[in-house]
C-alpha angles and dihedrals in degrees: 000000000000115000116248109240116245122247092252091066094055125088111268098237128137093259098050105027110107120232095251091053092052089046089059097043096050098060090046091053091049091049093050091049093050092049091050090051096047117115093232092057090049095046114122118190121224106237125215118159095194090100132041092225137037110296135196105254121148115231119217089239092065109123129210091249093051091046091054090049091050094052091049095047093042087062090056090050098046104031110120101231120190110270098176141059120278093248115118118241093228129236113309097012125115143187133200124192147180111229128197112191120188122184129184113238135152106242090188089069115101087239089071103020093056095043098053134061124205133213092234138004094263099043103107124200091251142344120245125015103303138058110239121210118179120199148165123249133189131182132181133186112235094178139356090278107025128072126177125200145181136206131199137175132163131182100221091195094054143040103262142075139163131227131176148157140214142195118205124195122196113229096176135012112169106180094189095057095027088230119144138176130188144169125218139191120200143173129199128187134191114226135187108040115108094203100063149005125220136179138176126206121191147180122202136188117190143159134206141183129201114230108182103298094342122091110189115189137181137177150142129263135198119191141169123217121202127190134178129181116223105187136092089224090084138023107215134155120246112261130218119176128178120208139178129200144164122237138187145159144142137260125214111210122208113248091235104079092200093061095052092196117165140175113208126194126189118189088324089289105092123048118178131179111200138184132176151156142173127308117243110251 
């Protein structure tokens, strides 16, 4: 008896295609269509080989909505959140630190795609799922209650950097309970790009408590971001956007009190390695 051919050997037309075959083909077609329509697949990078790394250059296609989103999210990326306990350093003492800040953004959004240029069509803004920005911090105690600090980072392969400053005032420092509270004002400014200017101004209130070598801290922040385009390529309104957020983390103090080394973590986004001592008088 001749063997009946299987369905896979028949032409896949509407008349001869079995139901289970069509059931498999339909989801695959839907998946391929959805992938083709996804924003990431359609993303085209703006290429500019003037820099070796991604640079802040506004594209003429940047819309008002995307510009507003960029200014708001840039504040989240650049805002100098507290990465230490609320305890004051004390007069004459200082700390320096290396900070690595990573913030989740979607670089396929027009807010980031149309504000950055790239050295080649396959050079993405960052690898992974967060934008990393390393920097250098320094803080010095000017009195028993007041510390002042500065922050600086510069991408040497691109056209942008960030600098900022802060003043921190101790509201509470109970040495018996190791409980501390402080308030802080700060300002951060983007420098380098010719196409725009951007700044962030903030106010923080936070508390901390030392528990052996651990210093957990938590607080609230309010900050205002301000952005202005400075290029004839686009015609966009200035943008000011207030925000508020909670923050928290923990510090791990070195067992040697003279070294004053710490590693601070805030929501998994800010990691800072610090060391310090006393100024020579």
